[in-house]
N, C-alpha and C positions, 0 to 999 in steps of 0.2 A: 693959550697952545696945549693945556690942560683939556678945556670944553673939547678944542677941535680934536685933538686923539682919541676919545671918548665915542665923537661924534662916525669918524673912517672908523674905529670897531666895530659899531655898532652895526657900521652899513655893511664892513664884510659879513659878520655873524649871521643875516639877516641874509647875505645871498647867498650862504652855506648851504640855510634853513630852505632858502627855495629851491636848491638845488636838492637837498637829499629827498625832498616831499615832492620832488617831479620823477625822480627815482622810486622812490621807496612806493611807491602809491600810500592811499587816504588809512591801509591797514598797520601804518608804525604806530608799536604797541601793542597790538591786537594779542590775544591769549591764541597758543595755536591748538588747530583744531586736532578733537581725540587722534591718536591712533588708528592703527584697522585691528580690529579682534587674532592670534594668531587660531589660523586653520577656517577663518571664515570665508567664503566669495570675491574673487576679484570680477570688481562689475563687469558682463561682457565677459568673462568666462564661462566657458559652457560644462556643466554639471559631473563632474565626471560618473558614469556606468556603476550601478550597486553590485556586491561579487556576487558569483555565477554560486547556487546552492546545488552545491555536484550530491544524486542521488549516490545513495551508498552501497557499493557492489553488493551483489549478491554471493549466500559463502555455500557452504558445506560441498559434498558430493554433486547435488545436480548445478552448482552454481552456471554454468557454462549454459546447459536447455535455460535455465531461466532467463539467462539473458538473450538468449533468442529469441524466448520466445514473449518477451519483454519487449524489444528490437519490430516485431512483426505488429507487436497490441503493446501501446504505450502503455492500456491500464490496465493491466496485468501486473497485480501486486503479491508475491507469496505469500504470502502473513495473511491477505485478503478469500486470496484462494483454497487457505489452511483451513478459515475457516468456517467458507461455505459448504468443504471437503465434509469435516464434522459432521455439518447436519444433513448434510447428503447421508453418511456412512447413517445414521438413525432415523431417516427418514426412512432407507431402504427396508434397514432390518426391521421396522416396526410395522414398513407394506406388507414383507413377504412375511408375517407374522399374522396379518388380520388377514393377510389373503386378495393386500389391495390392487389389483390387480389394473385399474388406471392410473397409480401413484407409480407403481414399478415402469411402465411404459414412458412414463414423463423421463424417466433415471437413468435409464439404463439403454445401451447398447439394445438396435432389432435383435443379434445375435444372444447377446446377453439373459435381452428380457425370456421369448422363445428358452432357453432353461430355469428361468423361474416360473416360467409361466405354464411348465409341463409336469414343475415337481408340485406346483398350487393343487392344479388340476387331478393329480395322483391323489395326494393329499386329496380333497373334497372324495373320490369314487373310493374310500376307504373307510371315511368318514372322519378323520382322524382331526384332531385338532391342535394346533400347538403357540403355544404361549409362547414368545420370545423378551428376555426382558436387558437391558442393559445397564447393568448397575453401575459402571463406571467406563467411560472411557479415558486406561491412564496414560496415554502417550500418541501421538499422530505429528507426524512429522515426512516433512517429501525426500523420499531416498533416492529420485531419478525424474527426467526431464528431460525431453529435447522438441525437436519441431520437426518435420520433415514433412516437405512441403507445403502446404496449410495448414498440416494437423499439428498442432500440437500436442502435445502426451505427458501427463503427470502421473507419476506413480508415489502413493502414499501408505505408508506403513502405519497400522492403526495395531498399537496392544489394547485387550479390554477385558474388564470382565464384564459373563452374562450370562443368566439364569435360563432355563427351559424348561419348559411345562409340559408334556408330552401326553397325550391317552388319547381313548378309542369310544367311538358313541356304541359299539357293542360291548366292550367290556370295561365301562365306567367307573369298576374298580381301581384297571390297573393306571395306576400313572403313574407317570417318571419323572420325576423331577433331579434334575443335573446344575452346577455353577462351576465355570472351570476362568480358566485365562485362556483367550487368544490373540493371538496376534497371524493379519492378512496384513496383504501387499492390496489395495485399489486402485487400478487404473482406470481414471479420468481422460478422459481427450472432447477436444471441440476444434471446432475453423475457423482460425482469427479472423479471415475476412465472413466470418456471418456473423449476421442480423441481431443470433440470439442468443445471449453471453451467455449462456445456461451449459455446464462443462457436462459429461452420461459418461455412466460406466463402462466402462471397456472391457475387465477381467478383475476376477478375484483369485488370489492366491493365499491358501492359508498355507500360514507359516507356524503354527505351531497348535 
């Protein structure tokens, strides 16, 4: 009798194990797979677009004009322009001092060049010599900016210390040397659709 009960219980246990195997499969007792890491991409999901880096807005009294110029010419950046304006300031002063008309013609608008050319011619006719030296540019900042049609205009205020030495061939001993601080506003213009990236000097106003 006892043997018969053991045989019956063994048969029942075997039946239960077979059922569990059929329902759960062969991975019974297998370790769970590693959970996905927090923040890891879901397979098949679209990657989010990287955040757009916004260009800082222009500031200062010329902000609106600078924005308008930048909208018409995406290559325009005030800091790059200001660095170029400082170089132009030095080149124009040096070229005028040396009577270098060719350099001036490339840097100045036609009407401004005409005035510089006339002054150089008068100086040469009188055998006068002029030596201008920029001791240092103390300050250069953009004061105004505008866009009229396709013409961009930027006004830069330069404060500098300058030394001048004047003499005349007829009176070589008569030499005048002066040092002074000067503040001028230089207006530069450029056609925003033009292939030529260079700006030209359109006017000079002496404030001090």
